[in-house]
C-alpha positions, 0 to 999 in steps of 0.5 A: 499499500503506497502511503506517504507523508508529506512534511514539505513537498510533492508535486500533483502527478505523484498523487495521480499515481498514487490515487491509482492505487484504489480510487482514481482520481480520489486519493483518501487522506489524513492531516497532522493539523499541528505539525502540519504534515499530510499522509496521502494514500490507502483504502481507508483514512484509517491506515493514513491515520495509523502511519501519523500516529506511528510517526508521533501525530497524535488522534487528537490533531488528525483530520481525515479528507478525500481529495480529486486530484483531478478537480480544480484548486477550488473545489477538490478537497472533501472533508469526509471521513470516518475517522472524522466523527467526534462527538467530544470535539463537537463533530458527530458527523463524517464531514467536518463542520467546523469552517475555521478547522476546514480551512486550516486543514486546505491550507496545510493540505495545499501546501503541501501540493505542487 
C-alpha cells in the first residue's frame, strides 16, 4: 500500500499516481493540523491515520479528507471521513462542520502540493 507522509511538498503528478492504487482520481488522506504534515494514500482514511500515529502524531490532531486530484484546486478537497466522527470534539458526523478547521486543513494540504 502506497501511503506518503509529506512534510515538505509533493507534485500533483505523484498524487495522481498514488490515487491509481484504489480510487483514482480520488485519493484519501489524513492531516495532522498541529504538526502540519499530511499522509496521502491508503484504502481507508484509517491507513493514513495510523501511519501518522506511528510517526508520533496524536489522534486529536488528525482529520481525514478526500482529494480529487483531477479537479480544480478550488473544489478538490472533500472533508468527509469516518475518522472525523468525534462528538466529543463537536463533530458528530463524517463531514467536518467547523469552518475554521476546514480552512486550516485546506491551508496545510494545499501547501504540500506543487
